[in-house]
C-alpha positions as CSV (number, residue, x, y, z in Angstrom):
1,M,-0.1,0.0,0.1
2,I,1.3,3.4,-0.8
3,D,1.4,6.0,1.8
4,F,0.1,9.2,0.6
5,V,-1.4,12.3,2.2
6,N,-3.2,15.5,1.1
7,L,-2.1,18.9,2.6
8,T,-4.5,20.4,4.7
9,A,-5.0,23.3,7.2
10,E,-3.7,21.2,10.2
11,N,-1.0,19.8,8.6
12,L,0.4,21.9,6.0
13,A,2.9,23.6,8.6
14,D,4.8,20.8,9.3
15,E,4.6,18.8,6.0
16,H,7.7,18.9,3.3
17,L,6.0,20.4,-0.1
18,C,8.1,17.9,-2.2
19,C,10.2,20.0,-4.0
20,I,13.9,19.7,-4.0
21,I,15.1,22.5,-2.2
22,R,16.8,21.0,0.8
23,S,17.0,23.4,3.4
24,K,17.1,23.4,7.8
25,K,16.5,26.8,8.3
26,P,12.8,28.2,6.7
27,H,13.4,29.1,3.2
28,P,11.5,32.3,1.7
29,G,10.2,30.0,-1.5
30,V,8.7,27.4,0.5
31,E,7.4,29.8,3.1
32,A,5.6,32.1,0.7
33,K,4.6,28.5,-1.1
34,R,3.0,27.6,2.0
35,Q,1.5,31.1,2.8
36,W,0.1,30.3,-1.4
37,L,-1.7,26.9,-0.2
38,S,-2.9,28.2,3.1
39,E,-5.4,30.7,0.7
40,R,-6.2,28.1,-1.6
41,L,-6.9,24.8,0.2
42,G,-10.6,26.1,1.2
43,E,-11.2,26.5,-2.8
44,G,-10.6,22.8,-3.4
45,H,-7.4,23.1,-4.1
46,V,-5.4,19.7,-3.7
47,F,-1.7,18.9,-3.3
48,R,-1.1,15.2,-2.8
49,K,2.1,13.9,-2.2
50,L,4.5,10.5,-0.9
51,N,4.7,10.5,2.8
52,E,8.5,11.3,2.6
53,K,11.0,13.8,1.9
54,A,10.4,13.2,-1.9
55,V,9.3,15.0,-5.6
56,V,6.7,12.7,-5.8
57,F,3.3,14.7,-5.7
58,I,0.4,16.2,-7.3
59,E,-1.2,19.9,-7.5
60,Y,-4.5,20.3,-8.7
61,A,-7.8,22.7,-8.6
62,P,-11.3,23.1,-9.7
63,L,-10.5,25.3,-13.1
64,E,-12.8,27.9,-11.7
65,T,-10.3,28.6,-8.9
66,A,-7.1,27.5,-10.6
67,W,-4.9,30.6,-11.6
68,V,-4.4,30.0,-15.1
69,P,-6.1,31.9,-18.2
70,I,-8.1,29.2,-19.4
71,T,-11.8,29.1,-18.9
72,G,-14.1,26.2,-18.5
73,D,-17.3,24.5,-17.0
74,N,-16.7,22.3,-14.1
75,Y,-13.0,20.9,-14.8
76,Y,-9.8,20.5,-12.6
77,Y,-6.6,21.4,-14.2
78,I,-3.5,20.1,-12.8
79,Y,-0.8,22.1,-12.2
80,C,1.7,19.6,-11.4
81,L,2.5,15.9,-11.6
82,W,6.0,15.1,-10.6
83,V,8.0,12.0,-9.7
84,S,11.9,12.6,-9.4
85,G,15.0,10.9,-9.1
86,N,15.0,7.1,-7.3
87,Y,11.1,7.1,-7.4
88,K,10.2,7.0,-10.7
89,G,9.4,3.8,-12.6
90,K,7.5,2.3,-9.3
91,G,4.0,3.2,-10.0
92,Y,4.0,6.6,-7.9
93,G,3.2,8.7,-11.0
94,K,0.6,6.2,-12.4
95,A,-1.1,6.6,-8.9
96,L,-1.5,9.6,-8.4
97,M,-2.8,10.8,-12.1
98,E,-5.5,7.9,-11.2
99,Y,-6.3,9.4,-7.8
100,C,-7.4,12.9,-9.3
101,L,-9.6,11.0,-12.3
102,T,-11.4,9.5,-9.7
103,D,-11.4,12.5,-7.7
104,A,-12.8,14.1,-10.5
105,K,-15.2,11.6,-11.3
106,K,-16.4,11.4,-7.5
107,K,-17.1,15.2,-7.6
108,G,-18.9,15.2,-10.8
109,K,-16.7,16.8,-13.2
110,S,-16.9,17.4,-16.7
111,G,-12.8,16.3,-16.6
112,V,-9.4,17.3,-16.0
113,C,-7.3,19.4,-18.2
114,M,-3.2,20.9,-17.7
115,L,-0.8,22.7,-19.6
116,G,1.5,21.5,-22.5
117,A,3.0,22.3,-25.8
118,K,4.2,20.5,-29.1
119,K,7.6,19.8,-27.8
120,Q,8.1,19.3,-24.6
121,K,8.6,21.8,-21.9
122,S,10.8,21.9,-18.8
123,W,8.3,23.0,-16.0
124,L,5.1,21.5,-17.4
125,S,4.1,18.2,-16.2
126,D,5.1,14.6,-18.9
127,Q,2.2,15.3,-21.7
128,S,2.4,12.1,-23.2
129,F,1.9,10.6,-19.6
130,A,-1.3,12.1,-19.4
131,M,-2.0,11.3,-23.3
132,K,-1.7,7.3,-22.1
133,F,-4.7,8.3,-19.7
134,G,-6.6,9.8,-22.8
135,F,-6.1,13.1,-22.9
136,E,-6.1,14.9,-25.7
137,V,-4.9,18.5,-27.5
138,V,-8.2,20.9,-27.1
139,D,-6.9,24.2,-27.8
140,T,-3.8,25.7,-29.0
141,T,-1.9,28.7,-29.3
142,E,0.4,29.9,-32.5
143,N,3.6,29.5,-30.3
144,G,3.0,26.1,-30.0
145,Y,1.6,25.7,-26.3
146,E,-1.5,23.2,-25.6
147,L,-4.2,22.6,-23.7
148,L,-4.7,18.8,-22.7
149,A,-7.8,17.6,-21.7
150,L,-9.7,14.2,-21.2
151,S,-13.2,15.1,-21.0
152,F,-16.2,12.6,-19.2
153,D,-19.0,14.7,-20.7
154,G,-18.1,15.8,-24.5
155,T,-17.5,19.4,-23.0
156,V,-13.5,20.6,-23.3
157,P,-12.1,24.0,-21.8
158,Q,-10.2,26.7,-23.7
159,F,-7.6,29.4,-23.3
160,A,-9.3,32.3,-23.1
161,G,-9.0,34.5,-25.7
162,N,-6.2,37.2,-23.7
163,A,-3.8,34.0,-23.1
164,K,-4.1,33.7,-27.4
165,K,-2.4,37.9,-27.2
166,L,1.1,36.8,-26.3
167,S,2.3,40.3,-26.6
168,I,2.1,43.5,-24.3
169,D,3.0,47.2,-25.5
170,S,6.1,47.2,-22.8
171,K,9.4,46.6,-24.6
172,I,11.5,45.8,-21.8
173,L,12.1,42.4,-20.1
174,T,8.6,41.8,-18.2
175,I,7.6,38.6,-15.6
176,Y,4.7,38.2,-14.4
177,Y,4.9,35.4,-12.0
178,D,3.0,34.5,-8.6
179,M,4.0,32.0,-5.5
180,Q,2.8,28.5,-6.7
181,C,6.2,27.2,-7.6
182,P,9.0,27.6,-4.2
183,Y,11.5,27.8,-7.1
184,I,10.1,31.3,-7.7
185,H,11.2,33.1,-5.3
186,Q,15.0,32.6,-6.0
187,N,14.4,32.6,-9.7
188,V,13.2,36.2,-8.9
189,E,15.9,37.2,-6.8
190,M,18.3,36.0,-9.1
191,I,16.8,37.8,-12.2
192,K,16.4,41.1,-10.1
193,R,20.2,41.0,-9.1
194,Y,21.8,40.1,-13.2
195,C,19.3,43.1,-14.0
196,E,20.5,45.4,-11.8
197,T,24.5,44.6,-12.7
198,H,23.9,44.9,-16.3
199,K,21.8,47.6,-16.0
200,I,18.6,45.8,-17.6
201,P,15.2,47.4,-17.5
202,V,13.1,45.0,-15.9
203,D,9.4,44.4,-15.2
204,L,8.1,42.2,-12.3
205,I,4.9,41.4,-12.0
206,K,3.4,39.9,-9.5
207,V,0.2,37.9,-10.3
208,D,-1.5,37.8,-6.7
209,T,-5.2,37.5,-7.8
210,L,-7.3,35.0,-9.4
211,R,-8.5,38.0,-11.6
212,K,-4.7,38.9,-12.4
213,A,-4.4,35.3,-13.5
214,K,-7.3,34.6,-15.9
215,E,-6.6,37.9,-17.3
216,L,-3.0,37.4,-18.7
217,P,-2.1,38.2,-22.0
218,C,-0.4,34.6,-22.2
219,V,-0.3,30.9,-21.5
220,F,0.5,30.7,-17.4
221,N,1.5,28.0,-15.3
222,N,3.1,30.4,-12.3
223,W,5.0,32.0,-14.7
224,S,6.0,33.6,-18.5
225,V,8.5,35.8,-19.5
226,F,8.2,38.7,-21.9
227,Y,10.7,40.5,-23.9
228,K,10.4,43.3,-26.5
229,G,7.0,43.0,-26.3
230,K,6.8,39.4,-27.5
231,F,5.6,36.4,-25.3
232,E,8.9,33.9,-24.5
233,T,8.2,31.0,-22.0
234,V,6.5,29.7,-19.2
235,N,10.1,28.4,-18.1
236,L,11.9,29.3,-14.6
237,L,14.9,30.9,-15.7
238,D,18.8,30.3,-14.7
239,V,21.0,33.1,-16.5
240,S,22.4,31.3,-19.5
241,Y,18.6,31.3,-21.0
242,L,17.7,34.9,-19.6
243,E,21.0,35.7,-21.5
244,R,19.7,33.8,-24.8
245,I,16.3,35.3,-24.7
246,L,17.7,38.5,-24.5
247,K,20.7,38.5,-27.5
248,K,17.6,36.7,-29.8
249,R,15.7,39.5,-29.5
250,E,18.5,42.3,-30.1
251,K,19.5,40.4,-33.5
252,Q,16.0,40.7,-34.7
């Protein structure tokens, strides 16, 4: 019997949040994630994890309250499904996905959806794995992102119209983010330091309400990057990736 645990208001302060961050001291990214979760659990948000200090978990929420620019009635949205390291190949991912699908059916949901792409992107859950359960592409953007859905009743969700805009008026480096991922805090701090050192204007926009998330001009899972007015990626950045984005647009 696999020992899983769901986060609740009662155990949230004490449970390990599954990401690779290891620190005996309070970590600002992890604590920000706890705070974000504390405000979501009452909305039907689910965080289910292996009962160990391991990267084995699924995180999903009712689409109506999921912080993504996707519209649809009575769906669940999967933010993350991760099984990492030595825990791969042991059936944990299958068990977590089956739990989500069973939960959706018990709750009378119309289906389950998640963000994908024509070419698998870092920081997005494995879409080929999802397709083994019957997920199909139900909507796309011009730059290759896809909305995957498993429908129980024939209805399907779709990207909000604003999510397909993929452009903003501002030409400076612009990043939209929320605190749903523990890595976001350190990524924001890295970008601040890099841009200050290199005198690069940057606009870091915290998405701190559901309405802001639903109205974003791009696909979003917790992070989105624009430069020269054009959407670049939902991937978190390291320095080399950031430099590639800056150099690519400067040459155009």
